MITOR-422156 format. One line per 3 residues: for each residue y negated, z negated, x negated of C-alpha. Coordinates in steps of 0.001 Angstrom, whole numbers, plus 500000, padded with zeros to 6 digits. Layout:
N
Y/Z/X; ...
This chain:
390
932166/472757/155405; 930076/469622/156737; 926571/468704/156749
924296/470588/153989; 923754/467487/151659; 924423/463694/151649
920669/462859/151555; 920165/465270/154898; 923237/463795/156691
921818/460128/156235; 918625/461141/157586; 920222/462758/160573
922138/459550/161322; 919285/457313/160506; 916759/459037/162347
918862/459462/165364; 919660/456034/165475; 915993/455190/166075
915717/456827/168824; 918903/457595/170368; 919176/454856/173436
922073/452667/174710; 922846/455065/177620; 922905/458378/175442
925178/456449/173232; 927611/455826/175824; 927551/458918/177255
929166/460324/174341; 932268/457924/174402; 932582/459260/178531
934553/462319/177122; 938196/461672/176473; 940416/464299/174589
938971/467835/172803; 935297/468055/172439; 933546/470917/171249
932769/471809/167707; 929414/470989/166024; 928816/473638/163056
926691/473701/160322; 923120/473609/160971; 920591/476846/159896
919159/475088/156610; 915589/475595/157819; 916404/473106/160250
916716/470647/157948; 913707/471373/155745; 911929/471179/159283
912860/467505/159821; 912573/466911/156750; 908766/468199/156551
908193/466095/160352; 909373/463050/158844; 907328/462969/155812
904000/463260/158048; 905317/460502/160221; 906431/462652/163350
909527/460778/163068; 910720/461335/166737; 910107/465105/166209
912409/464994/163458; 915046/462984/165219; 914805/465560/167688
915504/468617/165488; 918312/466619/164191; 919937/465946/167525
919417/469554/168645; 921521/470701/165726; 924108/468197/165706
925111/469198/169195; 928178/471780/169910; 926984/475343/169906
928180/478580/168588; 928929/480245/166021; 927670/483975/165616
929671/486264/163616; 928787/490030/163362; 927908/492630/160551
930069/490688/157934; 933087/492626/156387; 936879/492231/157642
937457/489755/154586; 934389/487955/154863; 934514/487375/158981
938539/486355/158653; 937793/483762/155644; 934551/482225/157810
936455/482016/160958; 939535/480802/159434; 937549/477735/157784
936079/476845/161045; 938629/476874/162844; 940372/474662/160617
937678/472313/160207; 937075/471877/164076; 941138/471537/164261
940749/468630/162157; 938268/466930/164131; 940195/467676/167286
937241/469965/168538; 937484/473135/170059; 934920/476064/168442
932471/478289/170374; 932530/482218/168380; 929874/484187/169853
931308/487775/168307; 928346/490249/168089; 929920/493232/166083
929799/496065/168797; 928854/499656/167810; 925188/500097/169182
924731/496351/169592; 921536/495524/171622; 920558/499304/172043
919610/499236/168695; 916549/496986/169172; 915642/493489/168119
919532/492770/167017; 920612/496170/166086; 923388/496400/164021
926941/496217/164630; 930230/498371/163512; 929746/501726/162791
932571/503204/164911; 935426/502364/166840; 937740/502352/164211
935575/499723/162240; 935546/497618/164954; 938845/497102/165728
939536/496418/161903; 937050/493359/161970; 938310/492351/165713
941755/492212/164000; 940679/490139/161196; 938865/487616/163594
942150/487677/165189; 943948/486599/161781; 941180/484161/161183
942008/482233/164501; 945465/482205/164366; 946940/479781/166905
944124/477384/166844; 942023/476521/170066; 938964/478629/170230
936427/479754/173231; 935274/483277/172304; 932309/484366/174058
932570/488225/173178; 929637/490396/172432; 926890/489160/174337
925028/492250/176497; 928329/494824/175671; 928584/495070/179025
925224/494149/180823; 923806/496650/178252; 925758/499900/177947
924875/502797/176075; 924143/504609/179376; 921997/501853/180400
919181/502757/177621; 919544/506337/177041; 922205/506397/174193
925123/508482/175525; 925856/511975/176211; 926100/513500/179709
929717/513136/179294; 929493/509193/178952; 931189/509264/175371
929814/506059/173881; 929725/504234/176931; 933320/505178/177712
934064/503933/173904; 932228/500574/174466; 934550/499499/177357
937512/500562/175130; 936010/498646/172257; 935749/495615/174793
939450/496138/176055; 940735/496057/172686; 938858/492627/171489
940290/491064/174786; 943996/492589/174186; 943818/490994/170770
942245/488022/171025; 943386/486518/174195; 947154/486314/173931
946424/484454/170831; 948142/481001/171397; 944738/478735/171940
942202/481518/172668; 940402/481893/175856; 938100/484746/175619
934967/485276/178007; 933371/488827/178966; 929877/489484/178962
927954/489279/182503; 924367/489358/181698; 922387/486485/183503
921318/485937/187379; 918294/487403/187078; 919285/490999/185857
922599/492447/187434; 923636/491994/190767; 926885/490723/191400
928220/493860/192660; 926898/495964/189561; 928311/493565/187125
931765/493253/188564; 932708/496782/188307; 932124/496578/184570
933902/493622/183898; 936878/495134/185804; 936724/498092/183561
936044/495908/180532; 939541/493844/180749; 938616/490967/182915
941938/491265/183949; 943624/490360/180631; 940551/487584/179617
940000/483753/180638; 937164/484937/182525; 933160/485740/181778
930331/484019/180632; 926463/484299/182098; 923053/483385/181067
923803/483741/177046; 920395/483472/175325; 918538/483464/178505
916953/480755/180647; 918436/480739/184057; 918730/476907/185305
922582/475618/185763; 922249/475989/189489; 921297/479709/189323
924136/480523/186758; 926809/478473/188666; 925906/480113/191614
926167/483328/190008; 929322/482470/188528; 930595/481754/191897
929732/484499/193638; 930939/487017/190405; 934634/485057/190442
935014/485314/194316; 934192/489187/194198; 936471/489215/191310
939450/487979/193771; 938361/489860/196619; 938230/493532/194842
941852/492113/193198; 942864/491684/196651; 941758/495428/197320
938504/494588/198982; 934935/496967/198212; 932705/495815/195582
929881/497112/197636; 930641/494545/200582; 930609/491409/198110
927214/489196/198729; 925115/488879/195524; 922743/486266/194313
920071/487038/196177; 921447/486900/199689; 920783/483606/201456
922863/480873/199930; 923991/479979/203777; 925146/483871/204814
926764/484188/201269; 928898/481168/201788; 929854/481931/205033
931070/485374/203928; 932820/483658/200995; 934531/481168/203687
935716/483997/205747; 936819/486670/203045; 938142/485000/199800
940945/482298/200328; 942431/482825/196662; 942803/479176/194812
940407/478587/191723; 943074/478202/189697; 943872/481913/189923
940501/483063/190307; 938539/484016/187061; 936980/481074/185418
933313/481245/183636; 931073/479342/180975; 927535/479292/180936
925163/479184/178390; 922161/475736/178587; 921355/476002/175281
917146/476719/176455; 917468/476671/180181; 916025/473189/180678
912651/474416/181922; 914410/477438/183798; 913125/480853/183326
909129/481537/182012; 906736/483241/184705; 904480/485453/182677
901031/485464/184020; 900256/487923/186528; 899330/491403/185310
898624/490532/181731; 901152/492435/180163; 902554/495909/180582
905557/494822/179296; 905935/490694/179488; 909028/490446/177418
910078/487353/179212; 913475/487063/177619; 911556/486837/174140
910484/483355/172421; 909095/482657/176170; 906579/479451/175588
907198/476237/176902; 910880/476165/177439; 913319/473127/176821
916696/472390/175718; 919102/472282/178713; 922042/470016/179782
924312/469064/176969; 927398/471250/176267; 930667/469789/177789
934756/470969/178703; 934396/468997/181995; 932102/470418/184489
933301/469045/187984; 933441/472725/189198; 936913/474029/189272
935601/477613/188065; 933387/476521/185258; 935352/476170/182400
932545/474851/179612; 928973/474696/179186; 928088/475425/176127
925111/476323/173951; 925949/479945/172928; 922247/480691/172001
921262/478789/168918; 918346/476947/169839; 915781/477010/167363
916102/480537/166228; 913724/483406/167246; 914885/486284/169530
912922/488569/167391; 909098/489984/167284; 907722/490072/170961
904794/492234/171856; 904686/492044/175206; 903446/495890/175550
900531/494925/173110; 899913/496660/169723; 900813/493128/167919
901691/492588/165391; 901075/489147/166806; 902606/487822/169724
899904/487907/172573; 901410/484610/173970; 901827/482299/170812
899039/483943/168838; 901007/484345/165908; 903962/486633/164584
907342/485791/165649; 910154/485686/163269; 912803/488042/162906
915572/487647/165372; 917961/484710/164260; 915524/483613/161968
914344/479677/162492; 911076/479216/164339; 909940/476184/163652
907398/476228/166876; 910039/477136/169253; 912486/474661/167990
909656/471688/168539; 909136/473145/172091; 912793/472623/172720
913074/469483/171695; 909777/468237/173723; 910784/469715/177039
914069/469291/177205; 915314/468677/180839; 917410/466021/180364
915301/464393/177576; 916961/464700/174021; 916523/460925/173859
917307/458514/176738; 914647/455845/174821; 915461/452635/173582
C-alpha cells in the first residue's frame, strides 16, 4: 500500500533531507497522538520528480515529493461496491497501523457536478445506497474523516437546470445525502462532514437551509473550500458564521436573520455575541481545505473573459497551510488537503472556443489527471513555503 517502489521512496527521502530545514523537521514532532494519513501519490507525480531531478532541478523535485508526501484526502467515486469496499478497507487498515486518520472524499452522488467537468456518479438512488453501504463495510470501526460529496449541496440539480418542476431530482439528492450521513456517522470512529461550498459562493443564509435539509443534525459538521482557493481566514470566519447560524436556527431563530460573510465583521460579531450562546462543544464543527489557498483566490483580468472560470486551474496559486488536527479553533476540527494538489480541475476555456486555456497557452489535462505545470506552481508559490530552508 505504501510508496510505489523502493527507489522512488529513497529519492523522496534523500531529496527532502537536502532541503527541509531544522524548523520544518521540528514542526513534525509538535503534534502528538493520531496524525492525518498520507496516501499513495499519483504515479505521475513521481515521474515528474524524477524528470526534475535528472534535469538538475533538485529543489523543485524535492518540493513535488514533499507535496505528495503530505497528508491529503483519498477520493473515491465510480468504483463498484465491491471495489470501493476493498480499497477503503485497505486504506483504513494501513492508516490504523500508522496511528493515522484517513480523510475520505466520497464523490459518487447521482448527477455529480451537474454532469460537467467531473460528470459521473451512481446511476440512481438505489445504486448510490448500495455504494454507501459498501463504503461503510470498508471503514468498519476504524477512525476516518469523511468529506461527503463535494458540491452535493452547494450545487443541487435545481441549480443547474436539471430538475423538473416538482423538484424530483433535488429531493432525491437530499435523500441520498441523508442516507449517507445516517449510514456512516454512527460508525464507531467516523466523522462525517457535509458540503458547504466556499465563502465566495453561497451566503450563510443560503447554505444553512441546505445543510439542515441534508441531515447536518446527524453529522459531525460541514467542510468548506473543497478544491477552491479562499484563504484560511475567510474559511474560518465562514465556518464560524455557519456554525453559529445553525445553532441559532436550532434554538428557534430565523435563518434570514443570521449575519453572512459579507457583513462588516464587527457588526456580525456583535450579532453573534447578542444572539448565539451555545457552547462550541454543542455546535456543529467544520473542517477546511487548505490544499491550494496559499495565495488566495485568483482575480481574473478585468473584462478579458466572458466566463473567467476563476475556480478552474487558475495560474500562480500555491499550497496552503499544512493539514492538522490541532487548529486552535474550538469549532474547527481539522485543516485538511481535500483536493489532491497537482491534479487538474479539467479543461478550462474561460468562455473562448479553445482548445487551449487562454490563461496558460496550453490544453489543460482532464479533471483528475496530473498537471505538472500546476504542480510546480503550487510548490513554488506555497505559503507557508514548502521548505523553511537549511
